[in-house]
C-alpha positions as CSV (number, residue, x, y, z in Angstrom):
1,M,87.8,92.5,100.3
2,A,89.1,94.6,97.5
3,E,86.4,96.6,95.6
4,L,86.6,98.2,92.2
5,R,84.8,101.5,92.3
6,V,83.7,102.7,88.8
7,C,82.1,106.0,87.9
8,A,80.1,105.7,84.7
9,L,79.9,109.1,83.1
10,Y,76.6,109.8,81.3
11,P,75.6,106.1,81.0
12,D,72.2,107.1,79.6
13,L,73.6,109.3,76.9
14,M,77.1,108.0,76.0
15,N,76.4,104.3,75.5
16,I,75.8,103.7,71.8
17,Y,78.8,101.4,71.2
18,A,78.0,98.5,73.6
19,D,79.4,100.5,76.5
20,R,77.3,98.7,79.0
21,G,79.1,95.5,77.8
22,N,82.4,97.0,78.9
23,L,81.0,97.7,82.4
24,L,79.5,94.3,82.6
25,M,82.8,92.7,81.7
26,L,84.5,94.5,84.5
27,E,81.8,93.5,86.9
28,R,81.8,89.8,86.0
29,R,85.6,89.4,86.1
30,C,85.7,91.1,89.5
31,A,82.9,88.9,90.8
32,W,84.5,85.7,89.6
33,R,87.6,86.6,91.6
34,G,85.7,87.7,94.8
35,I,86.5,91.3,94.1
36,G,83.7,93.8,95.0
37,F,82.3,96.0,92.3
38,R,80.4,99.2,92.6
39,V,79.3,101.4,89.7
40,T,78.1,105.0,90.3
41,P,76.4,106.9,87.4
42,A,77.1,110.6,87.0
43,G,74.8,112.4,84.7
44,L,74.2,116.0,83.5
45,G,74.7,118.5,86.3
46,E,76.0,115.9,88.8
47,A,79.4,116.6,90.4
48,V,81.9,113.7,90.9
49,D,84.2,113.0,93.8
50,P,87.7,112.5,92.4
51,D,88.7,110.4,95.4
52,A,85.6,108.1,95.4
53,H,86.3,106.1,92.3
54,D,89.2,103.9,90.9
55,L,88.1,104.1,87.3
56,F,86.1,106.7,85.4
57,Y,84.4,105.5,82.2
58,L,83.2,107.6,79.3
59,G,81.6,105.9,76.3
60,G,80.4,107.1,72.9
61,G,77.2,109.0,71.9
62,Q,75.3,110.7,69.2
63,D,76.6,114.1,68.2
64,R,73.9,116.0,70.0
65,D,74.3,114.0,73.2
66,Q,78.1,114.3,72.9
67,R,77.8,118.0,72.8
68,L,75.5,118.1,75.9
69,C,77.9,115.9,77.8
70,A,81.0,117.9,76.7
71,L,79.6,121.1,78.0
72,D,78.6,119.5,81.2
73,L,82.0,117.9,81.6
74,V,83.7,121.2,81.3
75,E,81.3,123.0,83.7
76,T,80.8,120.4,86.4
77,K,83.4,117.6,86.2
78,R,86.6,118.9,84.6
79,D,88.5,119.8,87.8
80,A,87.5,116.6,89.5
81,L,88.6,114.4,86.6
82,H,92.0,116.2,86.4
83,A,92.4,115.6,90.1
84,A,91.5,112.0,89.8
85,A,93.9,111.5,86.9
86,A,96.6,113.3,88.9
87,R,96.3,110.7,91.7
88,G,96.5,107.8,89.3
89,A,92.8,106.9,88.9
90,I,92.1,105.4,85.4
91,V,90.1,107.6,83.0
92,L,89.0,105.5,80.0
93,G,87.3,107.2,77.0
94,V,86.0,105.1,74.1
95,C,85.2,106.6,70.7
96,G,83.3,109.9,71.5
97,G,84.7,109.6,75.0
98,F,88.2,109.5,73.6
99,Q,87.6,112.6,71.6
100,L,86.4,114.5,74.7
101,L,89.6,113.7,76.6
102,G,91.4,116.3,74.4
103,H,91.1,120.0,73.9
104,R,88.3,120.2,71.4
105,Y,86.4,118.5,68.6
106,E,86.1,120.8,65.6
107,L,82.9,120.2,63.6
108,G,83.4,122.6,60.7
109,A,81.3,125.4,59.5
110,A,78.4,123.4,58.1
111,A,78.3,120.2,59.9
112,P,74.9,119.6,61.5
113,F,74.5,117.1,64.3
114,A,72.5,114.0,63.7
115,G,68.8,114.6,64.2
116,G,69.0,118.4,64.0
117,S,70.1,121.4,61.9
118,A,73.4,123.2,62.1
119,A,71.5,126.1,63.8
120,D,70.2,123.7,66.5
121,A,73.5,122.2,67.2
122,G,75.6,125.3,67.4
123,V,78.3,124.3,64.9
124,G,81.9,125.2,65.5
125,E,83.6,123.1,68.1
126,I,82.9,121.0,71.1
127,P,85.1,121.7,74.2
128,G,87.1,118.9,75.7
129,L,88.5,118.1,79.1
130,G,92.1,118.8,78.2
131,L,93.4,115.7,80.0
132,V,95.6,115.0,77.1
133,D,97.0,117.1,74.2
134,L,94.9,116.2,71.2
135,E,92.2,117.6,69.0
136,T,89.7,116.1,66.7
137,I,88.5,117.6,63.4
138,R,85.5,116.3,61.5
139,S,86.5,115.4,58.0
140,D,84.5,115.6,54.8
141,E,86.3,112.4,53.7
142,P,84.6,109.0,54.2
143,R,84.2,107.8,57.7
144,L,86.8,105.4,59.1
145,I,84.9,102.2,59.5
146,G,85.9,98.6,60.0
147,N,87.6,95.9,62.0
148,V,90.8,97.1,63.6
149,A,93.7,95.6,65.5
150,I,96.5,97.4,67.3
151,E,99.7,96.4,69.1
152,V,99.9,97.7,72.6
153,R,102.9,97.7,75.0
154,L,102.1,98.1,78.7
155,E,104.4,98.2,81.8
156,D,105.9,94.8,81.3
157,G,107.1,95.8,77.8
158,E,105.5,92.7,76.2
159,P,103.4,93.6,73.1
160,R,99.8,92.5,73.1
161,V,97.0,92.9,70.6
162,L,93.8,94.8,71.1
163,A,91.1,94.0,68.5
164,G,87.7,95.7,67.9
165,F,85.7,97.8,65.5
166,E,86.0,101.5,64.6
167,N,83.4,103.9,63.2
168,H,84.3,107.6,63.3
169,G,84.2,110.7,61.1
170,G,86.7,112.7,63.1
171,R,90.4,112.6,62.6
172,T,92.3,112.8,66.0
173,Q,95.7,114.4,66.0
174,L,98.0,113.8,69.0
175,G,100.2,116.6,70.3
176,A,103.9,116.2,69.9
177,G,104.4,115.0,73.4
178,E,101.6,112.4,73.5
179,Q,101.9,108.7,73.0
180,P,99.3,106.6,71.2
181,L,97.7,103.7,73.0
182,G,99.0,101.4,70.2
183,R,100.3,100.9,66.7
184,V,97.8,100.1,64.0
185,L,98.2,96.6,62.6
186,K,95.0,96.6,60.6
187,G,92.4,99.3,60.2
188,H,92.5,103.1,60.3
189,G,93.3,104.3,63.7
190,N,93.2,108.0,64.7
191,T,93.6,109.6,61.3
192,G,93.7,106.8,58.7
193,S,97.3,107.5,57.9
194,S,99.3,108.2,61.1
195,G,99.6,104.5,62.1
196,A,98.6,105.6,65.6
197,E,95.5,104.5,67.6
198,G,94.2,106.0,70.7
199,V,96.2,107.8,73.4
200,R,97.8,107.0,76.7
201,R,99.1,109.4,79.2
202,G,99.7,107.7,82.5
203,S,96.3,106.5,83.7
204,V,94.4,108.4,81.0
205,I,93.5,106.2,78.1
206,G,91.5,106.8,75.0
207,T,90.7,104.6,72.0
208,Y,88.3,104.3,69.0
209,L,88.0,100.5,69.5
210,H,84.6,99.3,70.5
211,G,82.0,96.7,69.6
212,P,82.5,96.4,72.7
213,L,86.2,96.7,73.6
214,L,86.6,94.7,76.8
215,P,84.6,91.5,76.0
216,K,86.8,91.1,72.9
217,N,90.0,91.7,75.0
218,A,89.7,90.1,78.4
219,W,93.4,90.6,79.0
220,F,92.9,94.4,78.8
221,A,89.9,94.3,81.2
222,D,92.1,92.4,83.7
223,W,94.9,95.0,83.2
224,L,92.4,97.8,84.0
225,I,91.2,96.0,87.1
226,R,94.7,95.3,88.4
227,T,96.0,98.7,87.6
228,A,93.0,100.5,89.1
229,L,93.3,98.5,92.3
230,G,97.1,98.7,92.5
231,L,97.4,94.9,92.5
232,D,100.4,92.9,91.4
233,E,98.4,90.1,89.9
234,L,94.9,88.7,89.6
235,A,93.7,85.1,90.2
236,A,93.6,83.2,86.9
237,L,90.2,82.4,85.3
238,D,89.1,79.9,82.7
239,D,89.1,82.2,79.7
240,T,88.2,79.6,77.0
241,L,85.3,81.7,75.8
242,E,87.1,85.0,76.2
243,D,90.1,83.7,74.3
244,A,87.8,82.5,71.5
245,A,86.1,86.0,71.3
246,H,89.5,87.6,71.1
247,A,90.7,85.2,68.4
248,E,87.5,85.9,66.4
249,A,88.0,89.7,66.7
250,R,91.6,89.2,65.4
251,R,90.4,87.1,62.6
252,A,87.9,89.7,61.6
253,A,90.7,92.2,61.4
254,R,92.9,89.7,59.6
255,V,95.6,89.7,62.3
């Protein structure tokens, strides 16, 4: 029996945007098809095996927690995640996790973390994994908040819609050679003006869409499962409720 092996990175710290709902969605859709599911948490100071997991998941967190996790990622997990991505394992970052896939998150000279002073936080920049060429800079402009929908093209070339919610103060700029996950139909996206949302380089995917992402987009959850396991297709499910959730998310974004 096939088994989807998921490594949940910092599930106790990076989980403020319904990230457990994303993991639960993957688990249920595997179970309904008779596919095994195993999730392994990896916290601060814990090394990860790049060959032991099919999908690595990194959610969003408060600024202070994001900094702790960023430093730990660089010190204890960076090489393993690069090796995992190189062999085709999926690395999925949502919101704060998306920001940490790049080179750095610049906070500015006087931007304290939530719950602490600038001196406590060590303002300046948070290091990233460098899995993709992007950087995020915290803006003094209003946060980018609201329902969002993007058009995504995957391997089959057919456009699909991802719908969700975004809430981020950082503006994420992609390097010249990087491709966004999708084109903004409604909402702000990476910068509020570029028309790009997220990033995708091979099996490395980042997005600001949450609320949570996968229960609102069952088709994308299935794509992740199929791609992570190297399957050509998955058994069909009765997605009446899932389709309704997706339709409501699209209506909220006015798409």
